[in-house]
Residue, then its C-alpha position, 0 to 999 in steps of 0.5 A: m428547650t425552646k420550641k423551633t419557630v417556622a422560620d428556624r425549620i425553614w432555614t434548617l431545611i434550606g441548609i440540608l438541601g444545600v448540603m445535598c445539592i453540593g454533594i450531588a454536584i461533587y459527585l457528578l463532577a467526579a463522575d465526569i472526571f473519571k468516566s471512560t473515554p471512547a478510546e479507553e472503552a474501545q481498548e477495554r473491549w479489545e483487551e477483553g476480546r483478546a483474552k476470550l480469543a486466547a481462551d477459545d471463547v470465540k463467540g464472546a470474543l466476536v462481541d467484544l472485538q466488534a464493539a472495539v471496532d465500532i467504537t473507533g469507527g472502524l479506523h483502528p487497524v489492530y482491532r480490525t486485525d484481531l477481529g479478523i482472527a475471530l471471524l476466521k475462527s468462527g468460520k467466516p474467512n471472507l469476512a476475516a480477509a476483508h478486515w485484514h485488507n482494511a487493516f493494512r489500507l489504514n496503516p500500510v506498514y502494519a506487518r501483521p495483517y499481511g502475514l494472516l492474509a498470506d496464511l489464508l491464501e496459502s491454505r486456499g492454494e493461491k500461492g502466488a498471491a500468498l507469496a506477495f503478502y508473505r514478502a510484505a510481512l517479511a519486509l515490514h515486521p520489526e526485529p525479531v522476524p517471526e520464525g519460519l517466515p524467511e523460509k516460507v518466502i523462499e519455499l514459495k518462490a522456489g515452488i512457483e518459479e517455473v509457472r512464473a517463468e512461463q507466464q512471463a514468457a507469454v507476456r513478453d510474446e503478447l508484447r512482441a505481437n502488440p507493443a502497445a498492449l498496456g496490461a502486458f507492458l505494466m505486468l512485465l514492469l512490475d515483475e522487474l520492479s518486484e525482483m530487482g534493486v538499485a543502490e539505496d542512495a540512487p536518484p529517485r528515477a533509478g529504479i524504474e529506469a533500471a526495470l525498463l532496461a531489464m525488460g528490454k534485455q529480456i527481448t532479444d529481437l528488440p531492434d527488429l521490433i523497433e524497425r517494424q514498428r517504425g514502419a507501422v507508424s509510417d504506414r498509419p501516422e494517425s494511429v495513436l496505438d502504433r506510436a504508443g507501441l513505438g514509444n514502449l519499445l524505445l523506452i525499454s531499449g534505453d532510448f528515453e529521449a526518442a521515446r518521449t518524443v514519440f509519446g508526445e506525438a501520440i498524446e497530440i493525437s489522443a490525450k486520453d489514450p491510456a498507453a500513450l499517457v502511461g508511456a509519456s509519464l515514464s519517459d518524463l520521469v526518466t528523462g528528468a523532464a520538467g513538471i509532473e502533470r502527465i505522471q499524476q494524470a497516469a496515476a489517477r487514470l490507472g488507479k490500481d497500477p502500483s508502478s504508476w503511483l511509484a513513478l509519481g512518488a519518484a517524481d515528487l521526490r525529484s521535485d523535492r516534495p517528500e510529503p506528497a511522495r509519501k502519500a503516493l508511495f503509500h497508495a502504491l503499497k496498498i495496491n501491492p506491498a511487495v515491491p522493493e523499490v517503493y520502500r527505497l523511495l519511502a526511505l528517501s522521503f523520510t528526511g531529517d533526524e526526527l524521521k530516522k527510525d522511519r527511514e531505517a525501517a524502510l531501508r530494512a524492508y528494502r533489503r529484506l525484499l531483495e535477499 
């Protein structure tokens, strides 16, 4: 056998190194292909956390569920909901509630966090607030509805009916004394919107129009109040509050065109007065006035009033703008998820065969809330 030359050995070494490099490249390529994505890693941690939670390993569950939330930047409502459950089990109910609130802000039609928050509120004795969230859970839950949930809603409604009636009477008295009292006006409007319904295919403005008329029927001395308020406007023609008060009374009496005229005069005195702005926006909606500028301004000004966002959604639907309407209506849901009219308008916004399931779900929610 002949001896290998130096050159032969060099070429042999190069060959070995080449094979090694190819092997390393194949390994790195395969590793890159098969390594977990952040979404997969988050799901794995979530599944592990849920398994630990089921086994009463709350400490371990917290670690995994928090990791799943962190990996997704806190933008996954299911992960936040389950993290809230683990936090509640670890004795941190306030943190749990914060995660549930964030969960339904991320997805306003996700039923589970509403029910969990309702349970917590009821355990604290906050029955009115608990009822609103139980109603939302009932409205949004797909079939089958959790056992006992419809009965829970009925039970709580019956339990607070007397207190609610007393509160409504006090607020009506406040509105009688000061028809421009915006808080009282909006509270009564929301009460009506939370309990009443109209035909499912009625025009977008129909729900708010019916609620305004229902408010008027609850005030038996309404004609006398209107005449008194006309006198106040005559005595103080530069008072925006007196005109806004007259406009409110005309709205709930059903004289929508006269109300719109009066609110227009109030806006000329003070374009920034919230009572005048809200009243003008509602009168614009129910009279079918062109444009939605004042309705948009009212919603922006009263960011935490669901009826203003509901009115904006109705105005967008009237203008054949379903996508902006849905955005406004989802905003209303985030503030108060138990207003039937919001779901009816959402159903009207889901047009076309591709949104049939969404439309059916919204109508199902509307019907459940009115049962």
